[in-house]
DRENDO-1510 file (C-alpha; in Angstrom, 1 decimal, always signed):
<recs>
REC; n; res; u; v; w
REC; 1; MET; -32.2; +13.0; -5.1 .
REC; 2; THR; -32.6; +13.5; -8.8 .
REC; 3; THR; -30.8; +16.4; -10.5 .
REC; 4; THR; -31.3; +17.4; -14.1 .
REC; 5; SER; -29.1; +20.3; -14.9 .
REC; 6; ASN; -25.7; +21.1; -16.4 .
REC; 7; THR; -24.7; +22.6; -13.0 .
REC; 8; PHE; -24.4; +20.1; -10.3 .
REC; 9; ASP; -23.5; +20.3; -6.6 .
REC; 10; PRO; -19.9; +19.0; -6.5 .
REC; 11; VAL; -20.8; +16.9; -3.4 .
REC; 12; GLU; -23.7; +15.2; -5.2 .
REC; 13; LEU; -21.7; +14.7; -8.3 .
REC; 14; ARG; -18.9; +13.1; -6.3 .
REC; 15; ARG; -21.4; +10.8; -4.6 .
REC; 16; ALA; -22.9; +9.7; -7.9 .
REC; 17; PHE; -19.4; +9.0; -9.3 .
REC; 18; GLY; -18.7; +7.1; -6.2 .
REC; 19; CYS; -21.4; +4.6; -7.0 .
REC; 20; PHE; -19.1; +3.1; -9.6 .
REC; 21; PRO; -16.5; +0.8; -8.0 .
REC; 22; SER; -12.9; +1.1; -9.3 .
REC; 23; GLY; -9.6; -0.4; -8.7 .
REC; 24; VAL; -6.8; +1.6; -7.2 .
REC; 25; THR; -3.4; +2.1; -8.6 .
REC; 26; ALA; +0.0; +3.5; -7.6 .
REC; 27; VAL; +1.5; +5.7; -10.4 .
REC; 28; CYS; +5.2; +6.0; -9.7 .
REC; 29; ALA; +8.7; +6.7; -11.1 .
REC; 30; LEU; +12.2; +7.6; -10.2 .
REC; 31; VAL; +12.6; +11.4; -10.4 .
REC; 32; ASP; +16.0; +13.0; -9.5 .
REC; 33; GLY; +17.1; +9.7; -8.1 .
REC; 34; GLY; +14.2; +9.1; -5.7 .
REC; 35; PRO; +10.7; +7.5; -5.9 .
REC; 36; VAL; +7.8; +9.9; -6.6 .
REC; 37; GLY; +4.3; +8.6; -6.8 .
REC; 38; MET; +0.6; +9.0; -6.2 .
REC; 39; ALA; -2.6; +6.9; -5.9 .
REC; 40; ALA; -5.1; +7.0; -8.7 .
REC; 41; SER; -8.5; +5.3; -8.9 .
REC; 42; THR; -9.1; +6.7; -12.4 .
REC; 43; PHE; -7.1; +4.0; -14.2 .
REC; 44; THR; -8.5; +2.0; -17.1 .
REC; 45; SER; -7.4; -0.2; -20.0 .
REC; 46; VAL; -7.8; +1.6; -23.4 .
REC; 47; SER; -6.5; -0.7; -26.2 .
REC; 48; LEU; -4.9; -4.1; -26.7 .
REC; 49; ASP; -3.3; -3.2; -30.1 .
REC; 50; PRO; -1.4; -1.1; -29.4 .
REC; 51; PRO; -1.4; -1.7; -25.6 .
REC; 52; LEU; -2.6; +1.5; -24.0 .
REC; 53; VAL; -4.0; +2.4; -20.6 .
REC; 54; SER; -5.1; +5.8; -19.1 .
REC; 55; VAL; -5.1; +7.5; -15.8 .
REC; 56; CYS; -6.8; +10.8; -15.0 .
REC; 57; VAL; -5.0; +13.3; -12.9 .
REC; 58; ALA; -6.2; +16.5; -11.4 .
REC; 59; ARG; -4.7; +19.5; -13.1 .
REC; 60; THR; -3.9; +20.9; -9.7 .
REC; 61; SER; -1.6; +17.9; -9.0 .
REC; 62; THR; +1.9; +18.8; -8.0 .
REC; 63; THR; +3.0; +15.2; -8.4 .
REC; 64; TRP; +2.0; +14.6; -12.0 .
REC; 65; PRO; +4.4; +17.3; -13.4 .
REC; 66; ALA; +7.3; +15.5; -11.7 .
REC; 67; LEU; +6.2; +12.1; -12.8 .
REC; 68; ARG; +5.7; +13.0; -16.5 .
REC; 69; ARG; +9.4; +14.1; -16.6 .
REC; 70; SER; +10.4; +10.5; -16.2 .
REC; 71; THR; +11.0; +8.3; -19.3 .
REC; 72; ARG; +8.9; +5.6; -17.9 .
REC; 73; ILE; +6.1; +5.4; -15.2 .
REC; 74; GLY; +5.1; +2.3; -13.3 .
REC; 75; VAL; +1.4; +1.6; -12.7 .
REC; 76; SER; +0.8; -0.9; -9.8 .
REC; 77; VAL; -2.6; -2.3; -9.2 .
REC; 78; LEU; -2.9; -2.2; -5.4 .
REC; 79; ASN; -3.8; -5.4; -3.6 .
REC; 80; SER; -6.6; -5.7; -1.0 .
REC; 81; GLU; -4.2; -5.0; +1.9 .
REC; 82; HIS; -2.9; -1.7; +0.5 .
REC; 83; GLY; -5.5; +0.6; +2.0 .
REC; 84; ALA; -3.0; +2.3; +4.2 .
REC; 85; ILE; -0.4; +2.6; +1.4 .
REC; 86; CYS; -3.0; +4.2; -0.8 .
REC; 87; ARG; -3.7; +6.8; +1.8 .
REC; 88; GLN; +0.0; +7.3; +2.3 .
REC; 89; LEU; +0.5; +7.8; -1.5 .
REC; 90; SER; -2.3; +10.4; -1.5 .
REC; 91; ALA; -1.0; +12.4; +1.5 .
REC; 92; ARG; +0.9; +15.7; +1.3 .
REC; 93; ASP; +4.1; +16.6; +3.1 .
REC; 94; VAL; +5.0; +13.0; +4.1 .
REC; 95; ASP; +7.5; +10.4; +2.8 .
REC; 96; ARG; +5.0; +8.6; +0.6 .
REC; 97; PHE; +7.4; +5.6; +0.3 .
REC; 98; ALA; +8.2; +5.1; +4.0 .
REC; 99; GLY; +7.7; +1.4; +4.7 .
REC; 100; VAL; +6.5; +0.6; +1.2 .
REC; 101; ASP; +8.2; -2.4; -0.5 .
REC; 102; TRP; +9.0; -1.1; -4.1 .
REC; 103; THR; +11.4; -1.8; -6.9 .
REC; 104; ALA; +12.8; +0.6; -9.4 .
REC; 105; LEU; +12.9; -1.0; -12.9 .
REC; 106; PRO; +16.1; -0.3; -15.0 .
REC; 107; ASN; +14.2; +2.4; -17.1 .
REC; 108; GLY; +13.0; +4.4; -14.1 .
REC; 109; SER; +9.6; +3.0; -13.5 .
REC; 110; VAL; +8.8; +2.3; -9.8 .
REC; 111; VAL; +6.4; -0.6; -9.0 .
REC; 112; LEU; +5.1; -2.1; -5.8 .
REC; 113; ASN; +6.5; -5.5; -5.1 .
REC; 114; ASP; +3.3; -7.1; -3.8 .
REC; 115; ALA; +0.9; -5.5; -6.3 .
REC; 116; ALA; -1.8; -7.5; -8.0 .
REC; 117; ALA; -0.3; -6.4; -11.3 .
REC; 118; TRP; +2.1; -3.8; -12.6 .
REC; 119; LEU; +2.6; -2.1; -15.9 .
REC; 120; ASP; +5.7; -0.3; -17.1 .
REC; 121; CYS; +4.5; +2.6; -19.3 .
REC; 122; GLY; +5.6; +5.6; -21.3 .
REC; 123; VAL; +3.6; +8.8; -21.7 .
REC; 124; GLU; +1.9; +8.6; -25.1 .
REC; 125; GLU; -0.3; +11.7; -24.9 .
REC; 126; GLU; -2.0; +14.1; -22.4 .
REC; 127; ILE; -5.5; +15.3; -23.1 .
REC; 128; THR; -7.0; +18.2; -21.1 .
REC; 129; ALA; -10.5; +17.2; -19.9 .
REC; 130; GLY; -12.1; +19.8; -17.6 .
REC; 131; ASP; -10.3; +20.0; -14.3 .
REC; 132; HIS; -8.2; +16.8; -15.1 .
REC; 133; VAL; -5.6; +15.6; -17.5 .
REC; 134; ILE; -6.1; +12.2; -19.2 .
REC; 135; ALA; -2.7; +10.7; -19.4 .
REC; 136; LEU; -2.6; +8.1; -22.2 .
REC; 137; LEU; +0.2; +5.6; -21.4 .
REC; 138; SER; +1.8; +3.0; -23.7 .
REC; 139; VAL; +2.4; -0.3; -22.0 .
REC; 140; GLN; +6.0; -1.5; -22.4 .
REC; 141; ALA; +6.1; -4.4; -19.9 .
REC; 142; ILE; +3.7; -6.2; -17.5 .
REC; 143; GLN; +3.6; -8.5; -14.6 .
REC; 144; ALA; +0.3; -10.0; -13.3 .
REC; 145; ALA; -0.6; -12.0; -10.2 .
REC; 146; PRO; -4.3; -12.8; -10.9 .
REC; 147; ALA; -4.7; -14.7; -7.6 .
REC; 148; VAL; -3.9; -11.5; -5.7 .
REC; 149; ALA; -7.1; -9.7; -4.7 .
REC; 150; PRO; -7.2; -6.1; -5.7 .
REC; 151; LEU; -8.1; -3.1; -3.6 .
REC; 152; VAL; -11.5; -1.6; -4.6 .
REC; 153; PHE; -12.7; +1.9; -4.0 .
REC; 154; HIS; -16.5; +2.4; -3.8 .
REC; 155; GLY; -18.7; +4.9; -2.0 .
REC; 156; SER; -15.6; +6.8; -0.7 .
REC; 157; ARG; -14.3; +3.6; +1.1 .
REC; 158; PHE; -11.9; +0.9; +0.4 .
REC; 159; ARG; -13.5; -2.5; -0.1 .
REC; 160; ARG; -12.5; -6.1; -1.0 .
REC; 161; LEU; -14.1; -8.4; -3.5 .
REC; 162; ALA; -16.1; -11.3; -2.0 .
REC; 163; ALA; -14.8; -14.8; -2.8 .
</recs>
C-alpha cells in the first residue's frame, strides 16, 4: 500500500517503521535503592567527540521520569538470547528484574552482565519530538563484547543475525 499524506494510519506507519531493523537495549539505573529499567529499540550512536548516544522514549512512559532522576543511566545492548528479558523489561506491573543478571555500577547505572555491550551514561539533554522525548546521553564508560550476537527487532519480532 502506498500512502502519500501528512496523516497516516498509525498501524501502517508502525508497519513501515518496522521494516528498519534495530538493536534492542535495556536502559536502567538505581532509583531509591532498587533497579528501574525499560527496553528501548530506539537507541543510536550520535557522536564520537564528544561521545554521545540517544534513546527515544514515549512521553507517556512512567519509567523514564524515574530513570532521569538518577545521576547515571546504564544502556545495555541486549544479546540474541534476551528476547524474554526484553519482554519482561517492557511489561507493566511485574518485577522487571526478576531472574535478570545485573550489576549496579558505583555511580548508580545498572547494566546487564551478559550484554553484548554496555554504556554508562549521563543525561545531557532532552528534546521533545512529537509523542516522544529524545534523550541525548553522554557516554562516561563502556564495555563491549563484539563476539556476543545482539538481539535484533524487525517486523515486530525478535530476530538474530545470520553468521
